[in-house]
ZAKOL-344217 format. One record per atom (N, C-alpha, C): residue number from 1; x, y, z; atom name; residue in three letters. Coordinates in steps of 0.2 Angstrom, whole numbers. Each point is the difference from the previous one (the first is absolute). Example, Ala and Ser with C-alpha at 12.3 -4.5 7.8 and 13.67 -1.06 7.14 Angstrom:
REM ZAKOL-344217
PT pos     u     v     w site code
PT   1    66   -28    39    N  ALA
PT   1    -4     6     0   CA  ALA
PT   1     4     6     0    C  ALA
PT   2    -2     5    -4    N  SER
PT   2     4     6     1   CA  SER
PT   2    -4     5     3    C  SER
//
This chain:
REM ZAKOL-344217
PT pos     u     v     w site code
PT   1     4    -6     0    N  UNK
PT   1    -4     6     0   CA  UNK
PT   1     4     6     0    C  UNK
PT   2    -1     5    -4    N  UNK
PT   2     4     6    -1   CA  UNK
PT   2    -4     6     2    C  UNK
PT   3     3     5     3    N  UNK
PT   3    -4     6     2   CA  UNK
PT   3     3     5    -5    C  UNK
PT   4    -4     4    -3    N  UNK
PT   4     2     6    -4   CA  UNK
PT   4    -2     6     3    C  UNK
PT   5     4     5    -1    N  UNK
PT   5    -2     7     2   CA  UNK
PT   5    -1     4    -6    C  UNK
PT   6    -6     4     0    N  UNK
PT   6    -1     4    -5   CA  UNK
PT   6     4     6     0    C  UNK
PT   7     4     2    -5    N  UNK
PT   7     5     5    -1   CA  UNK
PT   7    -3     7     2    C  UNK
PT   8    -6     1    -2    N  UNK
PT   8    -4     7     2   CA  UNK
PT   8    -1     0     7    C  UNK
PT   9    -2    -5     3    N  UNK
PT   9    -1     0     8   CA  UNK
PT   9     6     1     3    C  UNK
PT  10     6    -3    -2    N  UNK
PT  10     6     1     3   CA  UNK
PT  10     3     8     0    C  UNK
PT  11    -2     3    -5    N  UNK
PT  11     2     7    -1   CA  UNK
PT  11    -4     4     4    C  UNK
PT  12    -6    -1     1    N  UNK
PT  12    -4     5     4   CA  UNK
PT  12     0    -2     7    C  UNK
PT  13     0    -6     3    N  UNK
PT  13     0    -1     7   CA  UNK
PT  13     6     0     4    C  UNK
PT  14     6    -2    -3    N  UNK
PT  14     6     0     3   CA  UNK
PT  14     4     7    -1    C  UNK
PT  15     1     3     6    N  UNK
PT  15     4     6     0   CA  UNK
PT  15     7    -1    -4    C  UNK
PT  16     2     6    -3    N  UNK
PT  16     6    -1    -4   CA  UNK
PT  16     6    -1     5    C  UNK
PT  17     0     2     6    N  UNK
PT  17     5    -1     4   CA  UNK
PT  17     1    -7     2    C  UNK
PT  18    -5    -5    -1    N  UNK
PT  18     0    -7     2   CA  UNK
PT  18     3    -4    -6    C  UNK
PT  19     0     3    -6    N  UNK
PT  19     2    -4    -6   CA  UNK
PT  19     7    -1    -1    C  UNK
PT  20     4     3     3    N  UNK
PT  20     7    -1     0   CA  UNK
PT  20     4     0     6    C  UNK
PT  21     4    -5     1    N  UNK
PT  21     4    -1     6   CA  UNK
PT  21     7     2    -1    C  UNK
PT  22     1     3    -5    N  UNK
PT  22     7     3    -2   CA  UNK
PT  22     1     7     1    C  UNK
PT  23    -5     3     3    N  UNK
PT  23     1     8     2   CA  UNK
PT  23     5     1     5    C  UNK
PT  24     3     5     0    N  UNK
PT  24     5     2     5   CA  UNK
PT  24    -3     2     7    C  UNK
PT  25     3    -3     5    N  UNK
PT  25    -2     1     7   CA  UNK
PT  25     6     4     3    C  UNK
PT  26    -2     6     3    N  UNK
PT  26     5     4     3   CA  UNK
PT  26    -2     1     7    C  UNK
PT  27     5     0     5    N  UNK
PT  27    -2     2     7   CA  UNK
PT  27     6     4     3    C  UNK
PT  28    -1     4     5    N  UNK
PT  28     6     4     2   CA  UNK
PT  28     4    -5     4    C  UNK
PT  29     6     3     1    N  UNK
PT  29     5    -4     4   CA  UNK
PT  29    -2    -1     7    C  UNK
PT  30     2    -6     3    N  UNK
PT  30    -2    -1     7   CA  UNK
PT  30     5     4     5    C  UNK
PT  31    -3     1     6    N  UNK
PT  31     4     3     5   CA  UNK
PT  31    -3    -1     7    C  UNK
PT  32     4     0     5    N  UNK
PT  32    -2    -1     6   CA  UNK
PT  32     4     4     6    C  UNK
PT  33    -3     0     6    N  UNK
PT  33     3     3     5   CA  UNK
PT  33    -1    -5     6    C  UNK
PT  34     6     0     4    N  UNK
PT  34    -1    -4     6   CA  UNK
PT  34     2     4     6    C  UNK
PT  35    -4     0     5    N  UNK
PT  35     2     4     6   CA  UNK
PT  35     1    -4     6    C  UNK
PT  36     5     2     4    N  UNK
PT  36     2    -4     6   CA  UNK
PT  36    -1     4     6    C  UNK
PT  37    -1    -3     6    N  UNK
PT  37    -1     3     6   CA  UNK
PT  37     7     2     3    C  UNK
PT  38     1     5     3    N  UNK
PT  38     6     2     3   CA  UNK
PT  38     1    -5     7    C  UNK
PT  39     6    -2     0    N  UNK
PT  39     2    -5     6   CA  UNK
PT  39     2     4     6    C  UNK
PT  40    -1    -3     6    N  UNK
PT  40     2     3     6   CA  UNK
PT  40     7     0     0    C  UNK
PT  41     3     6     2    N  UNK
PT  41     7     1     1   CA  UNK
PT  41     4    -5     4    C  UNK
PT  42    -4    -3     5    N  UNK
PT  42     3    -4     5   CA  UNK
PT  42     0    -7    -3    C  UNK
PT  43    -3    -2    -5    N  UNK
PT  43     0    -6    -3   CA  UNK
PT  43     7    -2    -3    C  UNK
PT  44     3    -6     2    N  UNK
PT  44     7    -2    -3   CA  UNK
PT  44     0     0    -7    C  UNK
PT  45     5     2    -3    N  UNK
PT  45     1     0    -8   CA  UNK
PT  45    -1    -7    -3    C  UNK
PT  46     2    -5     3    N  UNK
PT  46    -1    -7    -3   CA  UNK
PT  46    -6    -3     2    C  UNK
PT  47    -5     3     4    N  UNK
PT  47    -7    -2     1   CA  UNK
PT  47    -4     1    -6    C  UNK
PT  48    -2    -6    -4    N  UNK
PT  48    -4     1    -6   CA  UNK
PT  48    -7     1     1    C  UNK
PT  49    -3    -1     6    N  UNK
PT  49    -7     1     1   CA  UNK
PT  49    -2     7    -2    C  UNK
PT  50    -5     1    -4    N  UNK
PT  50    -3     6    -2   CA  UNK
PT  50     4     4    -5    C  UNK
PT  51     6    -3    -3    N  UNK
PT  51     4     3    -5   CA  UNK
PT  51    -1    -3    -7    C  UNK
PT  52     0     5    -5    N  UNK
PT  52    -1    -3    -6   CA  UNK
PT  52     6    -3    -3    C  UNK
PT  53     0    -7    -1    N  UNK
PT  53     6    -4    -2   CA  UNK
PT  53    -2    -4    -6    C  UNK
PT  54     4     1    -6    N  UNK
PT  54    -2    -4    -6   CA  UNK
PT  54     2    -8     2    C  UNK
PT  55    -4    -4    -3    N  UNK
PT  55     1    -7     1   CA  UNK
PT  55     6    -2    -4    C  UNK
PT  56     3    -6     1    N  UNK
PT  56     6    -2    -3   CA  UNK
PT  56     0    -1    -8    C  UNK
PT  57    -6    -2    -2    N  UNK
PT  57     0    -1    -8   CA  UNK
PT  57    -4     6    -3    C  UNK
PT  58    -1     6     3    N  UNK
PT  58    -3     5    -3   CA  UNK
PT  58     3     3    -6    C  UNK
PT  59     7     1     0    N  UNK
PT  59     4     2    -5   CA  UNK
PT  59     0    -4    -6    C  UNK
PT  60     0    -7     1    N  UNK
PT  60     0    -4    -6   CA  UNK
PT  60    -6    -1    -3    C  UNK
PT  61    -6     1     4    N  UNK
PT  61    -6     0    -3   CA  UNK
PT  61    -2     6    -4    C  UNK
PT  62     2     6     2    N  UNK
PT  62    -2     6    -3   CA  UNK
PT  62     5     1    -7    C  UNK
PT  63     6    -3     0    N  UNK
PT  63     4     0    -6   CA  UNK
PT  63    -1    -5    -5    C  UNK
PT  64    -4    -5     2    N  UNK
PT  64    -1    -6    -4   CA  UNK
PT  64     5    -5     0    C  UNK
PT  65     5     0     5    N  UNK
PT  65     5    -5     1   CA  UNK
PT  65    -2    -6     4    C  UNK
PT  66    -6     0     3    N  UNK
PT  66    -2    -5     5   CA  UNK
PT  66    -1    -6    -4    C  UNK
PT  67     2    -6     2    N  UNK
PT  67    -2    -7    -3   CA  UNK
PT  67    -5    -3     4    C  UNK
PT  68    -6    -2    -4    N  UNK
PT  68    -5    -3     3   CA  UNK
PT  68     0    -7    -2    C  UNK
PT  69    -4    -4     3    N  UNK
PT  69    -1    -7    -1   CA  UNK
PT  69    -2    -2    -7    C  UNK
PT  70    -5     4    -3    N  UNK
PT  70    -2     0    -6   CA  UNK
PT  70     5     1    -6    C  UNK
PT  71     5     4     2    N  UNK
PT  71     5     1    -5   CA  UNK
PT  71     6    -5     0    C  UNK
PT  72     0    -4     5    N  UNK
PT  72     6    -5     1   CA  UNK
PT  72    -2    -6    -5    C  UNK
PT  73     6    -3    -3    N  UNK
PT  73    -1    -5    -5   CA  UNK
PT  73    -3    -6     4    C  UNK
PT  74    -4    -4    -3    N  UNK
PT  74    -2    -6     3   CA  UNK
PT  74     4    -6    -2    C  UNK
PT  75     1    -5     5    N  UNK
PT  75     4    -6    -1   CA  UNK
PT  75    -4    -6    -1    C  UNK
PT  76     1    -3    -6    N  UNK
PT  76    -4    -6    -1   CA  UNK
PT  76     3    -6     3    C  UNK
PT  77    -4    -4     3    N  UNK
PT  77     3    -6     4   CA  UNK
PT  77     2     1     7    C  UNK
PT  78    -1     6     2    N  UNK
PT  78     2     2     7   CA  UNK
PT  78    -7     0     5    C  UNK
PT  79     0    -4     4    N  UNK
PT  79    -6    -1     5   CA  UNK
PT  79     2     1     7    C  UNK
PT  80    -4     2     4    N  UNK
PT  80     1     0     7   CA  UNK
PT  80    -7    -2     4    C  UNK
PT  81     1    -3     6    N  UNK
PT  81    -6    -2     3   CA  UNK
PT  81     1     2     8    C  UNK
PT  82    -5     2     3    N  UNK
PT  82     0     1     7   CA  UNK
PT  82     1    -6     4    C  UNK
PT  83     4    -1     5    N  UNK
PT  83     1    -6     4   CA  UNK
PT  83    -2     2     7    C  UNK
PT  84    -4    -4     3    N  UNK
PT  84    -2     2     7   CA  UNK
PT  84     2    -6     4    C  UNK
//
């Protein structure tokens, strides 16, 4: 069973903006601001509680250098099993 669409109906019902998926999409550049609370002057410098600290892999993730499991090559014939 085949379904046909009348060309005249397509031209009148469907808006012109829906007829092409190839039109250019533009958006402004992203930006952001992060605000931090001021720490107590009596707090020791090595005390990380309440301080903004980047996690260990942040630099690699933002630059695209991080290696994820999905990016690693798979090994054929390598199996493992959980032993209890």
